[in-house]
C-alpha positions as CSV (number, residue, x, y, z in Angstrom):
1,M,0.0,0.0,0.0
2,K,1.3,3.5,-0.9
3,H,1.8,5.9,2.0
4,P,0.6,9.5,1.2
5,V,4.0,10.9,2.2
6,D,5.8,8.6,-0.2
7,V,3.4,9.6,-3.0
8,H,3.9,13.3,-2.3
9,V,7.7,12.9,-2.2
10,G,7.6,11.0,-5.5
11,K,5.5,13.7,-7.1
12,R,7.9,16.3,-6.0
13,I,10.8,14.3,-7.5
14,R,9.0,14.0,-10.8
15,H,8.1,17.7,-10.8
16,R,11.6,18.9,-10.1
17,R,13.1,16.4,-12.6
18,W,10.6,17.7,-15.3
19,M,11.3,21.3,-14.4
20,V,15.0,21.0,-15.0
21,G,14.4,19.1,-18.2
22,M,15.9,15.8,-17.1
23,T,14.7,12.4,-18.1
24,Q,14.3,9.5,-15.7
25,Q,17.3,7.9,-17.3
26,Q,19.4,10.9,-16.8
27,L,18.4,11.3,-13.1
28,A,19.0,7.5,-12.6
29,E,22.5,7.8,-14.1
30,K,23.4,10.8,-11.8
31,V,22.2,8.9,-8.8
32,G,23.7,5.6,-9.8
33,I,20.6,3.5,-10.1
34,K,18.3,2.1,-12.9
35,F,15.6,4.3,-14.3
36,Q,13.0,1.8,-13.2
37,Q,13.8,2.6,-9.6
38,I,13.2,6.3,-10.4
39,Q,9.8,5.3,-11.8
40,K,8.9,3.5,-8.6
41,Y,10.0,6.4,-6.5
42,E,8.0,8.9,-8.6
43,T,4.8,6.8,-8.3
44,G,5.3,6.2,-4.6
45,M,5.5,2.4,-5.1
46,N,8.9,2.4,-3.4
47,R,10.0,4.6,-0.5
48,V,13.0,6.7,-1.0
49,S,15.7,6.2,1.7
50,A,17.3,9.3,3.3
51,S,20.6,8.8,1.6
52,R,19.0,8.3,-1.8
53,L,16.8,11.4,-1.3
54,W,20.0,13.3,-0.5
55,D,21.6,12.1,-3.8
56,I,18.4,13.0,-5.8
57,A,18.3,16.5,-4.2
58,E,21.9,17.1,-5.2
59,A,21.2,15.8,-8.7
60,V,18.3,18.2,-9.3
61,D,19.9,21.0,-7.3
62,V,17.3,21.5,-4.5
63,P,17.4,21.2,-0.7
64,I,15.9,18.0,0.7
65,S,13.1,20.1,2.3
66,F,11.9,20.8,-1.3
67,F,10.4,17.3,-1.5
68,F,8.3,17.9,1.6
69,E,6.9,21.3,0.7
70,G,3.1,21.3,0.4
71,L,2.7,18.3,2.7
72,D,-0.1,18.9,5.1
73,A,-1.5,17.1,8.1
74,D,-3.8,15.0,6.0
75,A,-0.7,13.3,4.6
76,H,-0.2,11.7,8.0
77,A,-3.4,9.8,7.7
78,A,-3.3,6.1,7.7
79,P,-1.7,4.3,4.8
80,G,-4.3,3.6,2.1
81,S,-6.4,6.6,2.7
82,S,-7.1,8.6,-0.4
83,S,-6.0,11.9,0.9
84,M,-5.2,14.4,-1.8
85,I,-2.9,17.3,-1.1
86,P,-5.1,20.4,-1.5
87,G,-3.8,23.1,-3.7
88,D,-1.2,20.9,-5.4
89,I,-1.3,22.9,-8.6
90,M,2.0,21.3,-9.7
91,A,0.2,18.0,-10.1
92,D,-1.3,19.4,-13.3
93,K,1.0,18.9,-16.4
94,E,-0.4,22.0,-18.0
95,A,0.6,24.1,-15.0
96,L,4.1,22.6,-15.1
97,E,4.5,23.4,-18.8
98,L,3.3,27.0,-18.1
99,V,5.8,27.5,-15.3
100,R,8.6,26.0,-17.3
101,S,7.8,28.2,-20.3
102,Y,7.4,31.3,-18.0
103,Y,11.0,30.9,-16.7
104,S,12.4,30.5,-20.2
105,I,11.3,34.0,-21.0
106,P,13.9,36.8,-20.5
107,E,13.4,38.4,-17.1
108,N,12.3,41.9,-18.2
109,Q,9.6,40.4,-20.5
110,R,8.7,37.9,-17.8
111,R,8.0,40.8,-15.3
112,R,5.7,42.5,-17.9
113,L,3.9,39.2,-18.5
114,F,3.4,38.7,-14.8
115,E,2.0,42.2,-14.4
116,L,-0.4,41.6,-17.3
117,A,-1.5,38.3,-15.8
118,R,-2.1,40.1,-12.4
119,V,-4.2,42.8,-14.1
120,L,-6.2,40.2,-16.1
121,S,-6.9,38.2,-12.9
122,D,-8.1,41.3,-11.1
123,V,-10.6,42.0,-13.9
124,A,-12.0,38.5,-14.0
């Protein structure tokens, strides 16, 4: 049975890997394991040990705490409960693509786009 914390950490691994444009194979090579193991981590099928999480964090250039961000009290529910992390916008592939595209825009244009989005959301 998948534990909600393992699922959350796996999602965060997948999101970060995707945000930096890395394949499962590339991450696996950096960490020294097979890509199938990365698949199992990302789905929450296998738990990630502390030392392996450390290696993954270094490979994708984030602090270990990154993998636990957004985790709420519901994630401490009994294993097997179908608790969904509320507000996990990064679970949406379209949102991930938008963020990735946004950060590829030069900074001065990105600021103007941000201001435009803010104005449009205030009008809606």
